[in-house]
MMTF fields as JSON, N, C-alpha, C and O atoms, coordinates in Angstrom:
{
  "mmtfVersion": "1.0.0",
  "mmtfProducer": "UNKNOWN",
  "numBonds": 463,
  "numAtoms": 464,
  "numGroups": 116,
  "numChains": 1,
  "numModels": 1,
  "chainsPerModel": [1],
  "groupsPerChain": [116],
  "chainIdList": ["A"],
  "bondAtomList": [4, 2, 8, 6, 12, 10, 16, 14, 20, 18, 24, 22, 28, 26, 32, 30, 36, 34, 40, 38, 44, 42, 48, 46, 52, 50, 56, 54, 60, 58, 64, 62, 68, 66, 72, 70, 76, 74, 80, 78, 84, 82, 88, 86, 92, 90, 96, 94, 100, 98, 104, 102, 108, 106, 112, 110, 116, 114, 120, 118, 124, 122, 128, 126, 132, 130, 136, 134, 140, 138, 144, 142, 148, 146, 152, 150, 156, 154, 160, 158, 164, 162, 168, 166, 172, 170, 176, 174, 180, 178, 184, 182, 188, 186, 192, 190, 196, 194, 200, 198, 204, 202, 208, 206, 212, 210, 216, 214, 220, 218, 224, 222, 228, 226, 232, 230, 236, 234, 240, 238, 244, 242, 248, 246, 252, 250, 256, 254, 260, 258, 264, 262, 268, 266, 272, 270, 276, 274, 280, 278, 284, 282, 288, 286, 292, 290, 296, 294, 300, 298, 304, 302, 308, 306, 312, 310, 316, 314, 320, 318, 324, 322, 328, 326, 332, 330, 336, 334, 340, 338, 344, 342, 348, 346, 352, 350, 356, 354, 360, 358, 364, 362, 368, 366, 372, 370, 376, 374, 380, 378, 384, 382, 388, 386, 392, 390, 396, 394, 400, 398, 404, 402, 408, 406, 412, 410, 416, 414, 420, 418, 424, 422, 428, 426, 432, 430, 436, 434, 440, 438, 444, 442, 448, 446, 452, 450, 456, 454, 460, 458],
  "bondOrderList": [1, 1, 1, 1, 1, 1, 1, 1, 1, 1, 1, 1, 1, 1, 1, 1, 1, 1, 1, 1, 1, 1, 1, 1, 1, 1, 1, 1, 1, 1, 1, 1, 1, 1, 1, 1, 1, 1, 1, 1, 1, 1, 1, 1, 1, 1, 1, 1, 1, 1, 1, 1, 1, 1, 1, 1, 1, 1, 1, 1, 1, 1, 1, 1, 1, 1, 1, 1, 1, 1, 1, 1, 1, 1, 1, 1, 1, 1, 1, 1, 1, 1, 1, 1, 1, 1, 1, 1, 1, 1, 1, 1, 1, 1, 1, 1, 1, 1, 1, 1, 1, 1, 1, 1, 1, 1, 1, 1, 1, 1, 1, 1, 1, 1, 1],
  "groupList": [{"groupName": "MET", "atomNameList": ["N", "CA", "C", "O"], "elementList": ["N", "C", "C", "O"], "formalChargeList": [0, 0, 0, 0], "bondAtomList": [1, 0, 2, 1, 3, 2], "bondOrderList": [1, 1, 2], "singleLetterCode": "M", "chemCompType": "L-PEPTIDE LINKING"}, {"groupName": "ALA", "atomNameList": ["N", "CA", "C", "O"], "elementList": ["N", "C", "C", "O"], "formalChargeList": [0, 0, 0, 0], "bondAtomList": [1, 0, 2, 1, 3, 2], "bondOrderList": [1, 1, 2], "singleLetterCode": "A", "chemCompType": "L-PEPTIDE LINKING"}, {"groupName": "PRO", "atomNameList": ["N", "CA", "C", "O"], "elementList": ["N", "C", "C", "O"], "formalChargeList": [0, 0, 0, 0], "bondAtomList": [1, 0, 2, 1, 3, 2], "bondOrderList": [1, 1, 2], "singleLetterCode": "P", "chemCompType": "L-PEPTIDE LINKING"}, {"groupName": "ARG", "atomNameList": ["N", "CA", "C", "O"], "elementList": ["N", "C", "C", "O"], "formalChargeList": [0, 0, 0, 0], "bondAtomList": [1, 0, 2, 1, 3, 2], "bondOrderList": [1, 1, 2], "singleLetterCode": "R", "chemCompType": "L-PEPTIDE LINKING"}, {"groupName": "HIS", "atomNameList": ["N", "CA", "C", "O"], "elementList": ["N", "C", "C", "O"], "formalChargeList": [0, 0, 0, 0], "bondAtomList": [1, 0, 2, 1, 3, 2], "bondOrderList": [1, 1, 2], "singleLetterCode": "H", "chemCompType": "L-PEPTIDE LINKING"}, {"groupName": "ILE", "atomNameList": ["N", "CA", "C", "O"], "elementList": ["N", "C", "C", "O"], "formalChargeList": [0, 0, 0, 0], "bondAtomList": [1, 0, 2, 1, 3, 2], "bondOrderList": [1, 1, 2], "singleLetterCode": "I", "chemCompType": "L-PEPTIDE LINKING"}, {"groupName": "SER", "atomNameList": ["N", "CA", "C", "O"], "elementList": ["N", "C", "C", "O"], "formalChargeList": [0, 0, 0, 0], "bondAtomList": [1, 0, 2, 1, 3, 2], "bondOrderList": [1, 1, 2], "singleLetterCode": "S", "chemCompType": "L-PEPTIDE LINKING"}, {"groupName": "GLY", "atomNameList": ["N", "CA", "C", "O"], "elementList": ["N", "C", "C", "O"], "formalChargeList": [0, 0, 0, 0], "bondAtomList": [1, 0, 2, 1, 3, 2], "bondOrderList": [1, 1, 2], "singleLetterCode": "G", "chemCompType": "PEPTIDE LINKING"}, {"groupName": "LEU", "atomNameList": ["N", "CA", "C", "O"], "elementList": ["N", "C", "C", "O"], "formalChargeList": [0, 0, 0, 0], "bondAtomList": [1, 0, 2, 1, 3, 2], "bondOrderList": [1, 1, 2], "singleLetterCode": "L", "chemCompType": "L-PEPTIDE LINKING"}, {"groupName": "ASP", "atomNameList": ["N", "CA", "C", "O"], "elementList": ["N", "C", "C", "O"], "formalChargeList": [0, 0, 0, 0], "bondAtomList": [1, 0, 2, 1, 3, 2], "bondOrderList": [1, 1, 2], "singleLetterCode": "D", "chemCompType": "L-PEPTIDE LINKING"}, {"groupName": "ASN", "atomNameList": ["N", "CA", "C", "O"], "elementList": ["N", "C", "C", "O"], "formalChargeList": [0, 0, 0, 0], "bondAtomList": [1, 0, 2, 1, 3, 2], "bondOrderList": [1, 1, 2], "singleLetterCode": "N", "chemCompType": "L-PEPTIDE LINKING"}, {"groupName": "THR", "atomNameList": ["N", "CA", "C", "O"], "elementList": ["N", "C", "C", "O"], "formalChargeList": [0, 0, 0, 0], "bondAtomList": [1, 0, 2, 1, 3, 2], "bondOrderList": [1, 1, 2], "singleLetterCode": "T", "chemCompType": "L-PEPTIDE LINKING"}, {"groupName": "TYR", "atomNameList": ["N", "CA", "C", "O"], "elementList": ["N", "C", "C", "O"], "formalChargeList": [0, 0, 0, 0], "bondAtomList": [1, 0, 2, 1, 3, 2], "bondOrderList": [1, 1, 2], "singleLetterCode": "Y", "chemCompType": "L-PEPTIDE LINKING"}, {"groupName": "VAL", "atomNameList": ["N", "CA", "C", "O"], "elementList": ["N", "C", "C", "O"], "formalChargeList": [0, 0, 0, 0], "bondAtomList": [1, 0, 2, 1, 3, 2], "bondOrderList": [1, 1, 2], "singleLetterCode": "V", "chemCompType": "L-PEPTIDE LINKING"}, {"groupName": "PHE", "atomNameList": ["N", "CA", "C", "O"], "elementList": ["N", "C", "C", "O"], "formalChargeList": [0, 0, 0, 0], "bondAtomList": [1, 0, 2, 1, 3, 2], "bondOrderList": [1, 1, 2], "singleLetterCode": "F", "chemCompType": "L-PEPTIDE LINKING"}, {"groupName": "GLU", "atomNameList": ["N", "CA", "C", "O"], "elementList": ["N", "C", "C", "O"], "formalChargeList": [0, 0, 0, 0], "bondAtomList": [1, 0, 2, 1, 3, 2], "bondOrderList": [1, 1, 2], "singleLetterCode": "E", "chemCompType": "L-PEPTIDE LINKING"}, {"groupName": "GLN", "atomNameList": ["N", "CA", "C", "O"], "elementList": ["N", "C", "C", "O"], "formalChargeList": [0, 0, 0, 0], "bondAtomList": [1, 0, 2, 1, 3, 2], "bondOrderList": [1, 1, 2], "singleLetterCode": "Q", "chemCompType": "L-PEPTIDE LINKING"}, {"groupName": "CYS", "atomNameList": ["N", "CA", "C", "O"], "elementList": ["N", "C", "C", "O"], "formalChargeList": [0, 0, 0, 0], "bondAtomList": [1, 0, 2, 1, 3, 2], "bondOrderList": [1, 1, 2], "singleLetterCode": "C", "chemCompType": "L-PEPTIDE LINKING"}, {"groupName": "LYS", "atomNameList": ["N", "CA", "C", "O"], "elementList": ["N", "C", "C", "O"], "formalChargeList": [0, 0, 0, 0], "bondAtomList": [1, 0, 2, 1, 3, 2], "bondOrderList": [1, 1, 2], "singleLetterCode": "K", "chemCompType": "L-PEPTIDE LINKING"}, {"groupName": "TRP", "atomNameList": ["N", "CA", "C", "O"], "elementList": ["N", "C", "C", "O"], "formalChargeList": [0, 0, 0, 0], "bondAtomList": [1, 0, 2, 1, 3, 2], "bondOrderList": [1, 1, 2], "singleLetterCode": "W", "chemCompType": "L-PEPTIDE LINKING"}],
  "groupTypeList": [0, 1, 2, 3, 2, 4, 5, 6, 4, 7, 2, 8, 3, 1, 9, 9, 10, 11, 1, 6, 1, 0, 6, 12, 11, 6, 13, 9, 14, 15, 13, 4, 7, 3, 13, 16, 7, 13, 17, 14, 3, 0, 12, 11, 15, 9, 15, 1, 3, 18, 8, 7, 13, 13, 7, 19, 13, 3, 10, 11, 3, 16, 7, 11, 13, 9, 7, 16, 13, 16, 7, 2, 11, 9, 18, 13, 3, 16, 0, 16, 15, 19, 8, 1, 18, 18, 7, 6, 2, 6, 6, 4, 5, 11, 18, 17, 10, 14, 18, 10, 15, 3, 16, 13, 18, 16, 8, 9, 14, 7, 9, 14, 3, 11, 18, 12],
  "groupIdList": [1, 2, 3, 4, 5, 6, 7, 8, 9, 10, 11, 12, 13, 14, 15, 16, 17, 18, 19, 20, 21, 22, 23, 24, 25, 26, 27, 28, 29, 30, 31, 32, 33, 34, 35, 36, 37, 38, 39, 40, 41, 42, 43, 44, 45, 46, 47, 48, 49, 50, 51, 52, 53, 54, 55, 56, 57, 58, 59, 60, 61, 62, 63, 64, 65, 66, 67, 68, 69, 70, 71, 72, 73, 74, 75, 76, 77, 78, 79, 80, 81, 82, 83, 84, 85, 86, 87, 88, 89, 90, 91, 92, 93, 94, 95, 96, 97, 98, 99, 100, 101, 102, 103, 104, 105, 106, 107, 108, 109, 110, 111, 112, 113, 114, 115, 116],
  "secStructList": [7, 7, 7, 7, 7, 7, 7, 7, 7, 1, 1, 7, 7, 6, 6, 7, 4, 4, 4, 4, 4, 1, 7, 3, 3, 3, 3, 3, 3, 3, 3, 3, 3, 3, 7, 1, 1, 1, 1, 2, 2, 2, 2, 2, 2, 2, 2, 2, 2, 2, 2, 6, 7, 3, 3, 3, 3, 3, 3, 7, 6, 6, 1, 7, 3, 3, 3, 3, 3, 3, 3, 7, 2, 2, 2, 2, 2, 2, 2, 2, 2, 2, 2, 2, 2, 6, 7, 1, 6, 6, 7, 3, 3, 3, 3, 3, 3, 3, 3, 3, 3, 3, 3, 3, 1, 1, 7, 1, 7, 1, 1, 3, 3, 3, 7, 7],
  "xCoordList": [0.85, 0.0, 0.892, 1.836, 0.6, 1.382, 1.065, -0.07, 2.074, 1.803, 0.846, 0.826, 0.062, -0.878, -0.119, 0.804, -0.486, 0.192, -0.161, -1.252, 0.788, 0.531, -0.319, -0.007, -1.378, -2.263, -2.161, -2.385, -1.821, -1.732, -3.085, -3.744, -3.49, -4.771, -4.57, -5.406, -3.466, -3.214, -2.438, -1.979, -2.283, -1.482, -2.13, -3.351, -1.283, -1.798, -2.471, -2.026, -3.522, -4.195, -4.044, -3.731, -4.266, -4.082, -4.977, -4.63, -6.117, -7.031, -6.874, -7.615, -5.918, -5.661, -5.004, -4.159, -5.376, -4.75, -3.265, -2.494, -2.842, -1.428, -0.625, 0.586, -1.258, -0.544, -0.038, 0.961, -0.703, -0.307, 1.065, 1.718, 1.518, 2.839, 3.937, 5.113, 3.582, 4.554, 4.896, 4.181, 6.0, 6.376, 6.33, 6.767, 5.803, 5.695, 6.533, 6.881, 6.851, 7.541, 6.534, 5.654, 6.672, 5.853, 6.792, 7.761, 6.519, 7.367, 6.521, 5.605, 6.843, 6.205, 7.05, 8.267, 6.413, 7.155, 6.644, 5.503, 7.526, 7.15, 7.931, 9.159, 7.198, 7.805, 7.741, 6.683, 8.886, 9.022, 9.223, 9.676, 8.877, 9.046, 7.71, 6.817, 7.578, 6.284, 5.478, 5.515, 4.746, 4.018, 2.527, 1.781, 2.099, 0.674, 0.181, 0.892, -1.047, -1.62, -1.095, -1.271, -0.45, 0.108, -0.319, 0.36, -1.436, -1.997, -1.082, -1.159, -0.214, 0.74, 0.039, 0.431, -0.992, -1.7, -2.375, -2.328, -2.995, -3.668, -2.665, -2.918, -1.542, -0.516, 0.094, 0.465, 0.198, 0.717, -0.228, 0.216, -1.516, -2.51, -2.381, -2.365, -2.29, -2.187, -0.941, -1.012, 0.199, 1.446, 1.377, 1.836, 0.807, 0.676, -0.189, 0.13, -1.266, -2.149, -1.452, -1.611, -0.678, 0.076, 1.054, 1.212, 1.714, 2.708, 2.084, 2.73, 0.842, 0.176, 0.512, 0.464, 0.856, 1.093, -0.14, -0.984, -0.24, -1.378, -0.884, 0.308, -1.822, -1.477, -2.311, -3.478, -1.691, -2.424, -1.463, -0.251, -2.031, -1.295, -2.183, -3.405, -1.579, -2.357, -1.463, -0.239, -2.091, -1.398, -1.227, -2.072, -0.133, 0.069, -0.067, -0.03, -0.222, -0.306, 1.03, 1.081, 2.108, 3.445, 3.777, 4.877, 2.836, 3.06, 3.737, 4.151, 3.845, 4.424, 3.307, 2.129, 3.697, 2.774, 3.358, 4.545, 2.532, 3.04, 2.106, 1.014, 2.558, 1.745, 2.479, 3.526, 1.907, 2.474, 2.274, 1.229, 3.287, 3.239, 3.52, 4.417, 2.748, 2.954, 2.828, 2.025, 3.633, 3.556, 4.822, 5.664, 4.967, 6.203, 7.394, 7.286, 8.505, 9.651, 10.069, 10.332, 10.14, 10.576, 9.624, 10.061, 8.328, 7.343, 7.396, 7.233, 7.622, 7.763, 9.0, 8.959, 10.101, 11.325, 11.053, 11.535, 10.284, 9.936, 9.101, 9.287, 8.182, 7.353, 8.206, 8.002, 9.158, 10.051, 10.835, 10.978, 11.333, 12.076, 11.183, 11.618, 9.946, 9.002, 8.718, 8.723, 8.473, 8.183, 9.364, 9.169, 10.567, 11.764, 12.227, 12.827, 11.953, 12.564, 11.609, 11.964, 10.412, 9.529, 8.337, 8.267, 7.404, 6.215, 5.324, 5.426, 4.442, 3.533, 4.31, 5.351, 3.792, 4.515, 4.83, 5.878, 3.959, 4.173, 4.847, 5.083, 5.158, 5.785, 7.283, 7.887, 7.857, 9.32, 9.707, 9.477, 10.286, 10.642, 12.024, 12.993, 12.114, 13.417, 13.996, 15.213, 13.129, 13.577, 12.456, 11.277, 12.84, 11.862, 12.445, 13.512, 11.746, 12.189, 11.37, 10.151, 12.062, 11.411, 11.767, 12.917, 10.783, 11.041, 10.116, 9.182, 10.41, 9.601, 9.489, 8.448, 10.556, 10.497, 10.527, 11.324, 9.642, 9.542, 8.931, 8.301, 9.129, 8.508, 7.193, 7.142, 6.141, 4.837, 4.344, 4.632, 3.607, 3.085, 1.831, 1.55, 1.077, -0.118, -0.254, 0.27, -0.965, -1.167, -2.277, -3.277, -2.084, -3.075, -4.165, -5.159, -3.986, -4.91, -5.294, -4.539, -6.463, -6.917, -6.599, -6.652, -6.261, -5.937, -5.099, -4.641, -4.904, -4.159, -5.111, -5.746, -5.209, -6.199, -5.612, -4.604, -6.28, -5.967, -6.755, -7.96, -6.069, -6.73, -6.941, -6.131, -8.061, -8.344, -8.427, -8.659],
  "yCoordList": [-1.177, 0.0, 1.235, 1.32, 2.179, 3.416, 4.333, 4.366, 5.085, 6.019, 7.12, 7.525, 7.585, 8.674, 9.977, 10.238, 10.806, 12.095, 13.037, 12.975, 13.902, 14.907, 16.018, 16.528, 16.383, 17.45, 18.6, 18.441, 19.76, 20.95, 21.629, 21.801, 22.01, 22.693, 24.162, 24.775, 24.744, 26.162, 26.394, 25.441, 27.644, 27.978, 27.489, 27.373, 27.204, 26.797, 27.971, 29.113, 27.687, 28.706, 28.341, 27.2, 29.312, 29.105, 27.997, 27.373, 27.734, 26.731, 25.366, 24.439, 25.223, 23.924, 22.996, 23.433, 21.73, 20.756, 20.638, 20.492, 20.696, 20.557, 21.768, 21.659, 22.901, 24.104, 23.987, 24.617, 23.193, 23.091, 22.453, 22.661, 21.675, 21.057, 22.042, 21.778, 23.152, 24.153, 25.095, 25.191, 25.776, 26.832, 28.143, 28.216, 29.159, 30.468, 31.474, 31.237, 32.592, 33.681, 34.771, 35.081, 35.345, 36.475, 37.581, 37.321, 38.814, 39.934, 41.202, 41.423, 42.023, 43.327, 44.386, 44.238, 45.441, 46.505, 47.881, 48.043, 48.879, 50.282, 51.071, 51.002, 51.823, 52.571, 54.06, 54.581, 54.739, 56.169, 56.949, 56.406, 58.228, 59.116, 59.717, 59.855, 60.079, 60.58, 59.36, 58.949, 58.791, 57.546, 57.662, 56.695, 58.817, 59.048, 60.092, 61.04, 59.9, 60.827, 60.595, 61.447, 59.45, 59.141, 57.735, 57.112, 57.256, 55.942, 54.772, 53.72, 54.952, 53.898, 52.618, 51.522, 52.757, 51.562, 50.812, 49.583, 51.536, 50.903, 50.143, 49.002, 50.765, 50.097, 48.915, 47.913, 49.03, 47.929, 46.731, 45.594, 46.988, 45.911, 45.252, 44.024, 46.054, 45.516, 44.648, 43.558, 45.127, 44.367, 43.071, 42.029, 43.134, 41.933, 40.891, 39.702, 41.331, 40.389, 39.794, 38.607, 40.609, 40.093, 39.014, 38.0, 39.235, 38.283, 37.083, 36.045, 37.219, 36.125, 36.041, 34.963, 37.191, 37.223, 37.787, 38.418, 37.554, 38.021, 38.922, 38.961, 39.65, 40.521, 41.776, 41.768, 42.859, 44.123, 45.305, 45.149, 46.497, 47.754, 48.85, 48.785, 49.861, 50.991, 52.221, 52.108, 53.4, 54.646, 54.74, 54.256, 55.363, 55.596, 57.084, 57.914, 57.407, 58.819, 59.528, 60.758, 58.766, 59.337, 59.678, 60.151, 59.443, 59.768, 58.655, 58.856, 57.486, 56.34, 55.385, 55.631, 54.311, 53.233, 51.968, 51.689, 51.194, 49.939, 48.801, 49.014, 47.583, 46.424, 45.13, 45.093, 44.072, 42.736, 41.985, 42.097, 41.217, 40.397, 38.955, 38.686, 38.024, 36.59, 35.857, 36.224, 34.819, 33.996, 33.193, 33.134, 32.566, 31.851, 32.815, 33.97, 32.348, 33.215, 34.006, 35.203, 33.391, 34.118, 35.25, 36.309, 35.036, 36.086, 37.205, 38.378, 36.847, 37.865, 38.718, 39.935, 38.097, 38.85, 39.837, 40.97, 39.407, 40.304, 41.478, 42.61, 41.21, 42.278, 43.233, 44.445, 42.714, 43.575, 44.504, 45.694, 43.972, 44.773, 45.886, 47.031, 45.549, 46.527, 47.619, 48.806, 47.219, 48.184, 49.117, 50.309, 48.594, 49.37, 50.272, 51.319, 49.876, 50.599, 51.167, 52.114, 50.618, 51.066, 51.848, 53.062, 51.18, 51.864, 52.369, 51.93, 53.301, 53.878, 54.891, 55.395, 55.183, 56.091, 57.464, 58.033, 58.003, 59.341, 59.327, 60.385, 58.145, 58.082, 58.368, 58.285, 58.704, 58.849, 58.157, 58.687, 56.987, 56.169, 56.564, 56.523, 56.948, 57.303, 56.18, 56.085, 55.329, 54.23, 53.214, 53.567, 51.939, 50.886, 49.926, 49.351, 49.753, 48.845, 47.571, 47.597, 46.456, 45.15, 44.576, 44.655, 43.998, 43.406, 42.21, 41.969, 41.475, 40.307, 39.265, 38.623, 39.093, 38.053, 36.684, 36.426, 35.82, 34.49, 33.525, 33.929, 32.251, 31.207, 30.819, 30.661, 30.667, 30.266, 29.062, 28.93, 28.2, 26.985, 27.26, 26.56, 28.291, 28.637, 30.151, 30.875, 30.606, 32.033, 32.539, 31.857, 33.743, 34.349, 35.11, 35.52, 35.3, 36.111, 35.355, 34.514, 35.66, 35.029, 35.847, 35.336, 37.139, 38.021, 39.186, 39.16, 40.195, 41.386, 42.569, 42.842, 43.278, 44.371, 45.605, 45.542, 46.717, 47.957, 47.983, 47.728, 48.291, 48.497, 49.988, 50.806, 50.33, 51.743, 51.966, 53.092],
  "zCoordList": [0.0, 0.0, 0.0, 0.785, -0.866, -0.971, 0.204, 0.679, 0.679, 1.777, 1.334, 0.172, 2.285, 2.004, 1.86, 2.632, 0.884, 0.733, 1.89, 2.455, 2.219, 3.256, 2.645, 1.569, 3.326, 2.865, 3.841, 5.041, 3.309, 4.145, 4.197, 3.172, 5.384, 5.57, 5.875, 6.54, 5.397, 5.622, 6.891, 7.519, 7.284, 8.465, 9.751, 9.848, 10.738, 12.044, 12.725, 12.608, 13.42, 14.215, 15.671, 16.011, 16.525, 17.962, 18.502, 19.504, 17.87, 18.39, 17.722, 18.047, 16.789, 16.17, 17.178, 17.959, 17.173, 18.061, 17.813, 18.762, 16.556, 16.235, 16.681, 16.87, 16.852, 17.272, 18.698, 19.046, 19.535, 20.929, 21.092, 22.115, 20.099, 20.166, 19.787, 20.039, 19.196, 18.766, 19.911, 20.908, 19.73, 20.648, 19.876, 18.727, 20.509, 19.889, 20.675, 21.832, 20.038, 20.712, 21.036, 20.233, 22.218, 22.647, 23.091, 23.805, 22.677, 23.072, 23.18, 22.388, 24.168, 24.352, 23.644, 23.533, 23.171, 22.486, 22.878, 23.311, 22.715, 22.847, 21.804, 21.746, 20.979, 19.883, 20.213, 20.566, 20.093, 20.396, 19.1, 18.093, 19.149, 18.002, 17.623, 18.458, 16.336, 15.855, 15.417, 14.257, 16.38, 16.129, 16.474, 16.319, 16.932, 17.169, 16.175, 15.844, 15.707, 14.732, 13.321, 12.449, 13.084, 11.765, 11.298, 10.482, 11.82, 11.463, 11.797, 11.163, 12.794, 13.157, 13.598, 13.199, 14.417, 14.899, 13.754, 13.706, 12.843, 11.71, 10.841, 10.452, 10.542, 9.739, 10.494, 9.883, 11.82, 12.628, 12.552, 12.397, 12.661, 12.511, 11.149, 11.052, 10.095, 8.731, 8.574, 8.008, 9.072, 8.946, 9.739, 9.272, 10.931, 11.76, 11.059, 11.073, 10.458, 9.755, 8.537, 8.252, 7.814, 6.663, 7.097, 6.417, 8.238, 8.727, 9.437, 9.584, 9.873, 10.571, 12.05, 12.643, 12.654, 14.101, 14.792, 14.157, 16.099, 16.881, 18.002, 18.305, 18.619, 19.734, 19.727, 19.335, 20.167, 20.274, 20.197, 20.344, 19.963, 19.903, 20.474, 20.346, 21.106, 21.631, 21.753, 21.822, 21.778, 22.091, 23.601, 24.354, 24.049, 25.471, 25.77, 24.862, 27.022, 27.431, 27.285, 27.261, 27.187, 27.042, 25.592, 25.308, 24.664, 23.261, 22.473, 21.331, 23.087, 22.397, 21.974, 22.233, 21.331, 20.99, 21.601, 21.431, 22.315, 22.873, 22.507, 21.98, 22.798, 22.482, 22.726, 23.373, 22.195, 22.337, 21.03, 20.389, 20.642, 19.434, 19.826, 20.625, 19.258, 19.482, 18.155, 17.298, 18.003, 16.808, 16.62, 17.516, 15.445, 15.152, 15.225, 14.812, 15.741, 15.987, 14.76, 14.876, 13.598, 12.404, 12.045, 11.594, 12.241, 11.939, 12.983, 12.644, 14.243, 15.297, 15.009, 15.187, 14.565, 14.225, 13.089, 13.12, 12.089, 10.984, 11.478, 11.032, 12.398, 12.957, 13.778, 13.713, 14.55, 15.328, 14.397, 14.682, 13.307, 12.324, 11.769, 11.643, 11.442, 10.907, 11.945, 11.617, 13.19, 14.253, 14.512, 14.749, 14.471, 14.804, 13.667, 13.915, 12.406, 11.289, 10.253, 9.552, 10.137, 9.065, 9.579, 9.388, 10.224, 10.731, 9.619, 8.473, 9.968, 8.97, 8.119, 8.54, 6.918, 6.017, 6.617, 6.312, 7.453, 8.014, 9.381, 9.965, 9.894, 11.216, 11.122, 10.053, 12.268, 12.391, 13.693, 14.78, 13.576, 14.732, 15.22, 14.462, 16.492, 17.067, 17.917, 18.08, 18.459, 19.313, 19.422, 19.409, 19.529, 19.758, 20.78, 20.563, 21.893, 22.954, 22.922, 22.75, 23.092, 23.215, 24.572, 25.004, 25.244, 26.562, 26.777, 26.012, 27.839, 28.226, 27.119, 26.976, 26.332, 25.303, 25.968, 26.871, 25.501, 26.093, 25.092, 24.115, 25.354, 24.554, 25.231, 26.451, 24.443, 24.965, 24.168, 22.979, 24.831, 24.172, 23.35, 22.377, 23.754, 22.991, 22.932, 23.778, 21.919, 21.714, 22.627, 22.847, 23.153, 24.044, 23.291, 23.89, 21.99, 21.197, 19.93, 19.444, 19.41, 18.165, 16.938, 15.819, 17.134, 16.023, 16.551, 17.693, 15.726, 16.138, 16.114, 15.096, 17.245, 17.351, 18.032, 18.736, 17.792, 18.499, 19.8, 19.813, 20.891, 22.186, 22.366, 21.929, 23.029, 23.315, 24.793, 25.235]
}
């Protein structure tokens, strides 16, 4: 009997049984510079969805933008690069801090959203 071919059902989601065997990266971020009033949160949501990471973003009272990103390590690294160097077209990033990086067995979020 010939072996059955492997069938891919698309990307893993946080609620897939097979996802629980994976390890994900989670990291908190804070972006400094001209990042409020320039659609930074909207572009951050769009980039996160393109990359397939989950988490949240919000404006702070200090004039920065902070949040959390979770997903496969390579995708989280791409998001960190985007947050630190690209941002929205009208933004000017002067500094981006990452903290609390850790490995997690499951994702805490189902998508990426703006918090208010």
